[in-house]
PyMOL Python script that loads the backbone (N, CA, C, O; Angstrom):
from pymol import cmd

cmd.read_pdbstr("""\
ATOM      1  N   MET A   1       1.208   8.744 -66.626  1.00  0.00           N
ATOM      2  CA  MET A   1       0.473   7.401 -66.643  1.00  0.00           C
ATOM      3  C   MET A   1      -0.903   7.564 -65.987  1.00  0.00           C
ATOM      4  O   MET A   1      -0.945   8.167 -64.915  1.00  0.00           O
ATOM      5  N   ALA A   2      -2.135   7.041 -66.575  1.00  0.00           N
ATOM      6  CA  ALA A   2      -3.292   7.368 -66.425  1.00  0.00           C
ATOM      7  C   ALA A   2      -3.962   6.249 -65.524  1.00  0.00           C
ATOM      8  O   ALA A   2      -3.939   5.030 -65.688  1.00  0.00           O
ATOM      9  N   GLU A   3      -4.633   7.086 -64.412  1.00  0.00           N
ATOM     10  CA  GLU A   3      -5.017   5.880 -63.541  1.00  0.00           C
ATOM     11  C   GLU A   3      -6.248   4.864 -64.298  1.00  0.00           C
ATOM     12  O   GLU A   3      -7.139   5.445 -64.917  1.00  0.00           O
ATOM     13  N   VAL A   4      -6.258   3.759 -64.244  1.00  0.00           N
ATOM     14  CA  VAL A   4      -7.579   2.978 -64.596  1.00  0.00           C
ATOM     15  C   VAL A   4      -8.643   3.128 -63.818  1.00  0.00           C
ATOM     16  O   VAL A   4      -8.390   3.361 -62.636  1.00  0.00           O
ATOM     17  N   SER A   5     -10.038   3.048 -64.208  1.00  0.00           N
ATOM     18  CA  SER A   5     -10.979   3.569 -63.933  1.00  0.00           C
ATOM     19  C   SER A   5     -11.799   2.260 -63.787  1.00  0.00           C
ATOM     20  O   SER A   5     -12.921   2.520 -63.352  1.00  0.00           O
ATOM     21  N   SER A   6     -11.573   0.750 -64.041  1.00  0.00           N
ATOM     22  CA  SER A   6     -12.401  -0.103 -64.212  1.00  0.00           C
ATOM     23  C   SER A   6     -11.593  -1.397 -64.391  1.00  0.00           C
ATOM     24  O   SER A   6     -10.489  -1.396 -64.936  1.00  0.00           O
ATOM     25  N   MET A   7     -12.175  -2.475 -63.920  1.00  0.00           N
ATOM     26  CA  MET A   7     -11.513  -4.019 -64.179  1.00  0.00           C
ATOM     27  C   MET A   7     -10.950  -4.192 -65.481  1.00  0.00           C
ATOM     28  O   MET A   7      -9.784  -4.482 -65.749  1.00  0.00           O
ATOM     29  N   LYS A   8     -12.063  -3.946 -66.393  1.00  0.00           N
ATOM     30  CA  LYS A   8     -11.798  -4.178 -67.755  1.00  0.00           C
ATOM     31  C   LYS A   8     -10.606  -3.244 -68.727  1.00  0.00           C
ATOM     32  O   LYS A   8      -9.823  -3.610 -69.604  1.00  0.00           O
ATOM     33  N   GLN A   9     -10.918  -1.741 -68.044  1.00  0.00           N
ATOM     34  CA  GLN A   9      -9.467  -1.198 -68.637  1.00  0.00           C
ATOM     35  C   GLN A   9      -8.241  -1.575 -67.746  1.00  0.00           C
ATOM     36  O   GLN A   9      -7.274  -1.195 -68.406  1.00  0.00           O
ATOM     37  N   ALA A  10      -7.839  -2.063 -66.720  1.00  0.00           N
ATOM     38  CA  ALA A  10      -6.976  -2.547 -65.975  1.00  0.00           C
ATOM     39  C   ALA A  10      -6.420  -3.971 -67.024  1.00  0.00           C
ATOM     40  O   ALA A  10      -5.254  -4.143 -67.379  1.00  0.00           O
ATOM     41  N   VAL A  11      -7.267  -4.617 -67.271  1.00  0.00           N
ATOM     42  CA  VAL A  11      -6.976  -5.956 -67.957  1.00  0.00           C
ATOM     43  C   VAL A  11      -6.652  -5.544 -69.147  1.00  0.00           C
ATOM     44  O   VAL A  11      -5.581  -6.029 -69.514  1.00  0.00           O
ATOM     45  N   ASP A  12      -7.081  -4.934 -69.804  1.00  0.00           N
ATOM     46  CA  ASP A  12      -6.507  -4.047 -71.157  1.00  0.00           C
ATOM     47  C   ASP A  12      -5.283  -3.870 -71.127  1.00  0.00           C
ATOM     48  O   ASP A  12      -4.463  -4.524 -71.771  1.00  0.00           O
ATOM     49  N   VAL A  13      -4.962  -2.629 -70.094  1.00  0.00           N
ATOM     50  CA  VAL A  13      -3.453  -2.369 -69.936  1.00  0.00           C
ATOM     51  C   VAL A  13      -2.572  -3.551 -69.766  1.00  0.00           C
ATOM     52  O   VAL A  13      -1.495  -3.414 -70.346  1.00  0.00           O
ATOM     53  N   LEU A  14      -2.728  -4.687 -69.125  1.00  0.00           N
ATOM     54  CA  LEU A  14      -1.948  -5.571 -68.589  1.00  0.00           C
ATOM     55  C   LEU A  14      -1.753  -6.686 -69.837  1.00  0.00           C
ATOM     56  O   LEU A  14      -0.772  -7.417 -69.974  1.00  0.00           O
ATOM     57  N   LEU A  15      -2.817  -6.638 -70.626  1.00  0.00           N
ATOM     58  CA  LEU A  15      -2.702  -7.302 -71.756  1.00  0.00           C
ATOM     59  C   LEU A  15      -1.940  -6.844 -72.880  1.00  0.00           C
ATOM     60  O   LEU A  15      -1.463  -7.559 -73.762  1.00  0.00           O
ATOM     61  N   GLN A  16      -1.852  -5.445 -72.769  1.00  0.00           N
ATOM     62  CA  GLN A  16      -1.221  -4.750 -73.773  1.00  0.00           C
ATOM     63  C   GLN A  16       0.170  -4.785 -73.516  1.00  0.00           C
ATOM     64  O   GLN A  16       0.989  -5.017 -74.406  1.00  0.00           O
ATOM     65  N   LYS A  17       0.486  -4.553 -72.284  1.00  0.00           N
ATOM     66  CA  LYS A  17       1.804  -4.815 -71.518  1.00  0.00           C
ATOM     67  C   LYS A  17       2.460  -6.142 -71.940  1.00  0.00           C
ATOM     68  O   LYS A  17       3.664  -6.269 -71.720  1.00  0.00           O
ATOM     69  N   GLY A  18       1.899  -6.964 -72.423  1.00  0.00           N
ATOM     70  CA  GLY A  18       2.282  -8.225 -72.698  1.00  0.00           C
ATOM     71  C   GLY A  18       1.986  -9.393 -71.647  1.00  0.00           C
ATOM     72  O   GLY A  18       2.552 -10.431 -71.989  1.00  0.00           O
ATOM     73  N   LEU A  19       1.278  -9.504 -70.503  1.00  0.00           N
ATOM     74  CA  LEU A  19       1.016 -10.371 -69.740  1.00  0.00           C
ATOM     75  C   LEU A  19      -0.072 -11.137 -70.134  1.00  0.00           C
ATOM     76  O   LEU A  19      -1.023 -10.847 -70.860  1.00  0.00           O
ATOM     77  N   SER A  20       0.250 -12.298 -69.464  1.00  0.00           N
ATOM     78  CA  SER A  20      -0.772 -13.477 -70.181  1.00  0.00           C
ATOM     79  C   SER A  20      -1.870 -13.564 -69.038  1.00  0.00           C
ATOM     80  O   SER A  20      -1.704 -13.204 -67.872  1.00  0.00           O
ATOM     81  N   LYS A  21      -3.033 -14.113 -69.591  1.00  0.00           N
ATOM     82  CA  LYS A  21      -4.129 -14.162 -68.658  1.00  0.00           C
ATOM     83  C   LYS A  21      -3.878 -14.944 -67.282  1.00  0.00           C
ATOM     84  O   LYS A  21      -4.361 -14.663 -66.185  1.00  0.00           O
ATOM     85  N   ARG A  22      -3.100 -15.880 -67.570  1.00  0.00           N
ATOM     86  CA  ARG A  22      -2.459 -16.630 -66.385  1.00  0.00           C
ATOM     87  C   ARG A  22      -1.604 -15.689 -65.393  1.00  0.00           C
ATOM     88  O   ARG A  22      -1.671 -15.845 -64.174  1.00  0.00           O
ATOM     89  N   GLN A  23      -1.031 -14.990 -65.820  1.00  0.00           N
ATOM     90  CA  GLN A  23      -0.170 -13.887 -65.134  1.00  0.00           C
ATOM     91  C   GLN A  23      -0.880 -13.042 -64.362  1.00  0.00           C
ATOM     92  O   GLN A  23      -0.647 -12.872 -63.165  1.00  0.00           O
ATOM     93  N   ILE A  24      -1.981 -12.342 -65.145  1.00  0.00           N
ATOM     94  CA  ILE A  24      -3.123 -11.512 -64.319  1.00  0.00           C
ATOM     95  C   ILE A  24      -3.670 -12.169 -63.199  1.00  0.00           C
ATOM     96  O   ILE A  24      -3.805 -11.668 -62.082  1.00  0.00           O
ATOM     97  N   LEU A  25      -4.007 -13.411 -63.570  1.00  0.00           N
ATOM     98  CA  LEU A  25      -4.875 -14.076 -62.374  1.00  0.00           C
ATOM     99  C   LEU A  25      -4.003 -14.261 -61.147  1.00  0.00           C
ATOM    100  O   LEU A  25      -4.377 -13.971 -60.011  1.00  0.00           O
ATOM    101  N   THR A  26      -2.693 -14.817 -61.484  1.00  0.00           N
ATOM    102  CA  THR A  26      -1.830 -15.249 -60.496  1.00  0.00           C
ATOM    103  C   THR A  26      -1.225 -14.184 -59.736  1.00  0.00           C
ATOM    104  O   THR A  26      -0.532 -14.411 -58.744  1.00  0.00           O
ATOM    105  N   ASN A  27      -1.494 -12.910 -60.220  1.00  0.00           N
ATOM    106  CA  ASN A  27      -0.510 -11.702 -59.317  1.00  0.00           C
ATOM    107  C   ASN A  27      -1.711 -10.732 -59.035  1.00  0.00           C
ATOM    108  O   ASN A  27      -1.406  -9.644 -58.547  1.00  0.00           O
ATOM    109  N   VAL A  28      -2.921 -10.961 -59.257  1.00  0.00           N
ATOM    110  CA  VAL A  28      -3.998  -9.781 -58.894  1.00  0.00           C
ATOM    111  C   VAL A  28      -4.310 -10.074 -57.347  1.00  0.00           C
ATOM    112  O   VAL A  28      -4.883  -9.148 -56.772  1.00  0.00           O
ATOM    113  N   ASP A  29      -4.066 -11.053 -56.691  1.00  0.00           N
ATOM    114  CA  ASP A  29      -3.960 -11.098 -55.383  1.00  0.00           C
ATOM    115  C   ASP A  29      -2.764 -11.240 -54.508  1.00  0.00           C
ATOM    116  O   ASP A  29      -2.682 -11.976 -53.524  1.00  0.00           O
ATOM    117  N   SER A  30      -1.875 -10.475 -54.968  1.00  0.00           N
ATOM    118  CA  SER A  30      -0.512 -10.635 -54.715  1.00  0.00           C
ATOM    119  C   SER A  30      -0.204  -9.203 -53.585  1.00  0.00           C
ATOM    120  O   SER A  30      -0.827  -8.150 -53.717  1.00  0.00           O
ATOM    121  N   SER A  31       0.808  -9.409 -52.550  1.00  0.00           N
ATOM    122  CA  SER A  31       1.023  -8.646 -52.001  1.00  0.00           C
ATOM    123  C   SER A  31       2.777  -7.926 -52.474  1.00  0.00           C
ATOM    124  O   SER A  31       3.358  -7.034 -51.855  1.00  0.00           O
ATOM    125  N   HIS A  32       3.237  -8.585 -53.608  1.00  0.00           N
ATOM    126  CA  HIS A  32       4.271  -7.960 -54.073  1.00  0.00           C
ATOM    127  C   HIS A  32       4.269  -8.386 -55.529  1.00  0.00           C
ATOM    128  O   HIS A  32       4.312  -9.593 -55.770  1.00  0.00           O
ATOM    129  N   PHE A  33       4.224  -7.507 -56.521  1.00  0.00           N
ATOM    130  CA  PHE A  33       4.388  -7.611 -57.954  1.00  0.00           C
ATOM    131  C   PHE A  33       5.627  -7.443 -58.433  1.00  0.00           C
ATOM    132  O   PHE A  33       6.220  -6.365 -58.469  1.00  0.00           O
ATOM    133  N   PRO A  34       6.240  -8.985 -58.983  1.00  0.00           N
ATOM    134  CA  PRO A  34       7.432  -8.788 -59.505  1.00  0.00           C
ATOM    135  C   PRO A  34       7.766  -8.557 -60.953  1.00  0.00           C
ATOM    136  O   PRO A  34       8.263  -9.351 -61.752  1.00  0.00           O
ATOM    137  N   PHE A  35       7.338  -7.125 -61.153  1.00  0.00           N
ATOM    138  CA  PHE A  35       7.356  -6.658 -62.365  1.00  0.00           C
ATOM    139  C   PHE A  35       8.207  -5.249 -61.970  1.00  0.00           C
ATOM    140  O   PHE A  35       8.143  -4.649 -60.897  1.00  0.00           O
ATOM    141  N   GLU A  36       9.057  -4.883 -63.205  1.00  0.00           N
ATOM    142  CA  GLU A  36      10.178  -3.810 -62.888  1.00  0.00           C
ATOM    143  C   GLU A  36       9.072  -2.573 -63.637  1.00  0.00           C
ATOM    144  O   GLU A  36       9.276  -1.435 -63.214  1.00  0.00           O
ATOM    145  N   ASP A  37       8.397  -2.655 -64.267  1.00  0.00           N
ATOM    146  CA  ASP A  37       7.480  -1.755 -65.029  1.00  0.00           C
ATOM    147  C   ASP A  37       6.442  -1.216 -64.037  1.00  0.00           C
ATOM    148  O   ASP A  37       5.538  -1.966 -63.670  1.00  0.00           O
ATOM    149  N   GLU A  38       6.521   0.024 -63.589  1.00  0.00           N
ATOM    150  CA  GLU A  38       5.928   0.779 -62.728  1.00  0.00           C
ATOM    151  C   GLU A  38       4.333   0.937 -63.207  1.00  0.00           C
ATOM    152  O   GLU A  38       3.577   1.072 -62.245  1.00  0.00           O
ATOM    153  N   GLU A  39       3.937   0.942 -64.005  1.00  0.00           N
ATOM    154  CA  GLU A  39       2.652   1.326 -64.882  1.00  0.00           C
ATOM    155  C   GLU A  39       1.978  -0.274 -64.642  1.00  0.00           C
ATOM    156  O   GLU A  39       0.756  -0.269 -64.494  1.00  0.00           O
ATOM    157  N   ILE A  40       2.557  -1.430 -64.598  1.00  0.00           N
ATOM    158  CA  ILE A  40       2.162  -2.522 -64.281  1.00  0.00           C
ATOM    159  C   ILE A  40       1.719  -2.845 -62.971  1.00  0.00           C
ATOM    160  O   ILE A  40       0.582  -3.244 -62.724  1.00  0.00           O
ATOM    161  N   VAL A  41       2.794  -2.637 -61.964  1.00  0.00           N
ATOM    162  CA  VAL A  41       2.556  -2.503 -60.913  1.00  0.00           C
ATOM    163  C   VAL A  41       1.143  -1.615 -60.308  1.00  0.00           C
ATOM    164  O   VAL A  41       0.328  -2.050 -59.495  1.00  0.00           O
ATOM    165  N   MET A  42       1.139  -0.514 -60.844  1.00  0.00           N
ATOM    166  CA  MET A  42       0.116   0.372 -60.450  1.00  0.00           C
ATOM    167  C   MET A  42      -1.077  -0.226 -61.061  1.00  0.00           C
ATOM    168  O   MET A  42      -1.984  -0.424 -60.252  1.00  0.00           O
ATOM    169  N   THR A  43      -1.285  -0.521 -62.118  1.00  0.00           N
ATOM    170  CA  THR A  43      -2.238  -1.262 -62.441  1.00  0.00           C
ATOM    171  C   THR A  43      -2.871  -2.311 -62.099  1.00  0.00           C
ATOM    172  O   THR A  43      -4.075  -2.529 -62.240  1.00  0.00           O
ATOM    173  N   PHE A  44      -1.803  -3.207 -61.488  1.00  0.00           N
ATOM    174  CA  PHE A  44      -2.361  -4.463 -60.393  1.00  0.00           C
ATOM    175  C   PHE A  44      -2.855  -3.694 -59.113  1.00  0.00           C
ATOM    176  O   PHE A  44      -3.834  -4.147 -58.520  1.00  0.00           O
ATOM    177  N   ILE A  45      -2.415  -2.890 -58.787  1.00  0.00           N
ATOM    178  CA  ILE A  45      -3.154  -2.103 -57.166  1.00  0.00           C
ATOM    179  C   ILE A  45      -4.613  -2.040 -57.731  1.00  0.00           C
ATOM    180  O   ILE A  45      -5.602  -2.669 -57.354  1.00  0.00           O
ATOM    181  N   ASP A  46      -4.497  -1.150 -58.697  1.00  0.00           N
ATOM    182  CA  ASP A  46      -5.928  -0.609 -59.257  1.00  0.00           C
ATOM    183  C   ASP A  46      -7.002  -1.785 -59.423  1.00  0.00           C
ATOM    184  O   ASP A  46      -8.207  -1.654 -59.208  1.00  0.00           O
ATOM    185  N   LEU A  47      -6.353  -2.967 -59.847  1.00  0.00           N
ATOM    186  CA  LEU A  47      -7.200  -4.081 -60.199  1.00  0.00           C
ATOM    187  C   LEU A  47      -7.495  -4.850 -59.080  1.00  0.00           C
ATOM    188  O   LEU A  47      -8.522  -5.515 -58.944  1.00  0.00           O
ATOM    189  N   GLN A  48      -6.271  -4.718 -58.005  1.00  0.00           N
ATOM    190  CA  GLN A  48      -6.809  -5.607 -56.754  1.00  0.00           C
ATOM    191  C   GLN A  48      -8.028  -4.679 -56.149  1.00  0.00           C
ATOM    192  O   GLN A  48      -8.848  -5.322 -55.493  1.00  0.00           O
ATOM    193  N   ILE A  49      -8.235  -3.488 -56.251  1.00  0.00           N
ATOM    194  CA  ILE A  49      -9.097  -2.843 -55.477  1.00  0.00           C
ATOM    195  C   ILE A  49     -10.584  -3.012 -56.204  1.00  0.00           C
ATOM    196  O   ILE A  49     -11.647  -3.022 -55.583  1.00  0.00           O
ATOM    197  N   GLU A  50     -10.452  -3.138 -57.579  1.00  0.00           N
ATOM    198  CA  GLU A  50     -11.454  -3.645 -58.444  1.00  0.00           C
ATOM    199  C   GLU A  50     -12.300  -4.911 -58.060  1.00  0.00           C
ATOM    200  O   GLU A  50     -13.520  -5.077 -58.054  1.00  0.00           O
ATOM    201  N   CYS A  51     -11.226  -5.781 -57.729  1.00  0.00           N
ATOM    202  CA  CYS A  51     -11.468  -7.221 -57.665  1.00  0.00           C
ATOM    203  C   CYS A  51     -11.580  -7.545 -55.937  1.00  0.00           C
ATOM    204  O   CYS A  51     -11.209  -8.610 -55.443  1.00  0.00           O
ATOM    205  N   SER A  52     -12.047  -6.634 -55.313  1.00  0.00           N
ATOM    206  CA  SER A  52     -11.936  -6.716 -53.709  1.00  0.00           C
ATOM    207  C   SER A  52     -12.837  -7.954 -52.903  1.00  0.00           C
ATOM    208  O   SER A  52     -12.535  -8.504 -51.844  1.00  0.00           O
ATOM    209  N   SER A  53     -13.951  -8.178 -53.700  1.00  0.00           N
ATOM    210  CA  SER A  53     -14.789  -9.454 -53.377  1.00  0.00           C
ATOM    211  C   SER A  53     -14.722 -10.405 -54.602  1.00  0.00           C
ATOM    212  O   SER A  53     -14.379 -10.213 -55.769  1.00  0.00           O
ATOM    213  N   ASP A  54     -15.255 -11.708 -53.806  1.00  0.00           N
ATOM    214  CA  ASP A  54     -15.130 -12.806 -54.793  1.00  0.00           C
ATOM    215  C   ASP A  54     -16.238 -12.523 -56.008  1.00  0.00           C
ATOM    216  O   ASP A  54     -15.965 -12.971 -57.122  1.00  0.00           O
ATOM    217  N   GLU A  55     -17.159 -11.979 -55.865  1.00  0.00           N
ATOM    218  CA  GLU A  55     -18.059 -11.743 -56.921  1.00  0.00           C
ATOM    219  C   GLU A  55     -17.519 -11.067 -57.985  1.00  0.00           C
ATOM    220  O   GLU A  55     -17.759 -11.473 -59.122  1.00  0.00           O
ATOM    221  N   GLU A  56     -16.538  -9.698 -57.731  1.00  0.00           N
ATOM    222  CA  GLU A  56     -15.553  -8.975 -58.509  1.00  0.00           C
ATOM    223  C   GLU A  56     -14.557 -10.020 -59.099  1.00  0.00           C
ATOM    224  O   GLU A  56     -14.305 -10.072 -60.302  1.00  0.00           O
ATOM    225  N   PHE A  57     -14.012 -10.843 -58.170  1.00  0.00           N
ATOM    226  CA  PHE A  57     -13.056 -11.531 -58.929  1.00  0.00           C
ATOM    227  C   PHE A  57     -13.401 -12.656 -59.951  1.00  0.00           C
ATOM    228  O   PHE A  57     -12.570 -13.121 -60.731  1.00  0.00           O
ATOM    229  N   ASN A  58     -15.105 -13.171 -59.854  1.00  0.00           N
ATOM    230  CA  ASN A  58     -15.400 -13.823 -60.680  1.00  0.00           C
ATOM    231  C   ASN A  58     -15.966 -13.283 -61.904  1.00  0.00           C
ATOM    232  O   ASN A  58     -16.368 -13.973 -62.841  1.00  0.00           O
ATOM    233  N   LYS A  59     -15.979 -11.903 -61.844  1.00  0.00           N
ATOM    234  CA  LYS A  59     -16.354 -10.886 -63.118  1.00  0.00           C
ATOM    235  C   LYS A  59     -14.720 -10.927 -63.864  1.00  0.00           C
ATOM    236  O   LYS A  59     -14.645 -10.918 -65.093  1.00  0.00           O
ATOM    237  N   LEU A  60     -13.504 -10.971 -63.041  1.00  0.00           N
ATOM    238  CA  LEU A  60     -12.404 -10.639 -63.956  1.00  0.00           C
ATOM    239  C   LEU A  60     -12.397 -12.058 -64.346  1.00  0.00           C
ATOM    240  O   LEU A  60     -12.465 -12.030 -65.574  1.00  0.00           O
ATOM    241  N   VAL A  61     -12.348 -13.324 -63.946  1.00  0.00           N
ATOM    242  CA  VAL A  61     -12.292 -14.402 -64.892  1.00  0.00           C
ATOM    243  C   VAL A  61     -13.254 -14.325 -65.692  1.00  0.00           C
ATOM    244  O   VAL A  61     -12.803 -14.290 -66.837  1.00  0.00           O
ATOM    245  N   ALA A  62     -14.463 -14.275 -65.676  1.00  0.00           N
ATOM    246  CA  ALA A  62     -15.226 -14.055 -67.073  1.00  0.00           C
ATOM    247  C   ALA A  62     -14.962 -13.354 -68.162  1.00  0.00           C
ATOM    248  O   ALA A  62     -15.059 -13.659 -69.350  1.00  0.00           O
ATOM    249  N   TYR A  63     -14.582 -12.284 -67.582  1.00  0.00           N
ATOM    250  CA  TYR A  63     -13.559 -11.344 -68.566  1.00  0.00           C
ATOM    251  C   TYR A  63     -12.534 -11.730 -69.585  1.00  0.00           C
ATOM    252  O   TYR A  63     -12.529 -11.709 -70.815  1.00  0.00           O
ATOM    253  N   LEU A  64     -11.661 -12.092 -68.668  1.00  0.00           N
ATOM    254  CA  LEU A  64     -10.604 -13.022 -69.330  1.00  0.00           C
ATOM    255  C   LEU A  64     -11.022 -13.899 -70.102  1.00  0.00           C
ATOM    256  O   LEU A  64     -10.795 -13.849 -71.311  1.00  0.00           O
ATOM    257  N   TYR A  65     -11.681 -14.819 -69.557  1.00  0.00           N
ATOM    258  CA  TYR A  65     -11.936 -15.954 -70.668  1.00  0.00           C
ATOM    259  C   TYR A  65     -13.391 -16.243 -71.460  1.00  0.00           C
ATOM    260  O   TYR A  65     -13.652 -17.194 -72.196  1.00  0.00           O
ATOM    261  N   GLY A  66     -14.283 -15.080 -71.061  1.00  0.00           N
ATOM    262  CA  GLY A  66     -15.475 -15.059 -72.330  1.00  0.00           C
ATOM    263  C   GLY A  66     -16.411 -15.989 -71.386  1.00  0.00           C
ATOM    264  O   GLY A  66     -17.377 -16.382 -72.040  1.00  0.00           O
ATOM    265  N   PHE A  67     -16.422 -16.441 -70.103  1.00  0.00           N
ATOM    266  CA  PHE A  67     -17.409 -17.055 -69.541  1.00  0.00           C
ATOM    267  C   PHE A  67     -18.658 -16.086 -69.109  1.00  0.00           C
ATOM    268  O   PHE A  67     -18.547 -14.869 -68.965  1.00  0.00           O
ATOM    269  N   SER A  68     -19.922 -16.868 -68.918  1.00  0.00           N
ATOM    270  CA  SER A  68     -20.865 -16.008 -68.537  1.00  0.00           C
ATOM    271  C   SER A  68     -20.527 -15.871 -66.959  1.00  0.00           C
ATOM    272  O   SER A  68     -20.008 -16.729 -66.245  1.00  0.00           O
ATOM    273  N   SER A  69     -20.873 -14.817 -66.668  1.00  0.00           N
ATOM    274  CA  SER A  69     -20.673 -14.467 -65.034  1.00  0.00           C
ATOM    275  C   SER A  69     -21.987 -14.347 -64.159  1.00  0.00           C
ATOM    276  O   SER A  69     -22.150 -13.465 -63.316  1.00  0.00           O
ATOM    277  N   ASN A  70     -22.887 -15.318 -64.453  1.00  0.00           N
ATOM    278  CA  ASN A  70     -23.896 -16.070 -63.964  1.00  0.00           C
ATOM    279  C   ASN A  70     -23.522 -17.314 -63.078  1.00  0.00           C
ATOM    280  O   ASN A  70     -24.011 -18.443 -63.114  1.00  0.00           O
ATOM    281  N   LEU A  71     -22.796 -16.948 -62.490  1.00  0.00           N
ATOM    282  CA  LEU A  71     -22.139 -17.915 -61.535  1.00  0.00           C
ATOM    283  C   LEU A  71     -23.027 -18.512 -60.089  1.00  0.00           C
ATOM    284  O   LEU A  71     -23.173 -17.789 -59.103  1.00  0.00           O
ATOM    285  N   SER A  72     -23.405 -19.494 -60.137  1.00  0.00           N
ATOM    286  CA  SER A  72     -24.074 -19.651 -58.674  1.00  0.00           C
ATOM    287  C   SER A  72     -23.144 -20.131 -57.498  1.00  0.00           C
ATOM    288  O   SER A  72     -23.603 -20.266 -56.364  1.00  0.00           O
TER     289      SER A  72
END
""", "prot")
cmd.dss("prot")
cmd.show_as("cartoon", "prot")
cmd.util.cbc("prot")
cmd.orient("prot")
């Protein structure tokens, strides 16, 4: 299993694993990931690191939903 190196890569892995955008958003700030798949859990841990600030979380939302990330 390769470590993900960016938010976009982590999101792509999770989407390919069949998770919905809603599942990604609701689990990214969790302390327990309710998934059996170790790759999903490790990818969420990497994604948490990538989204450690509000600005980065906003970028995650923008990437998932195609919004402009120029939020005020």
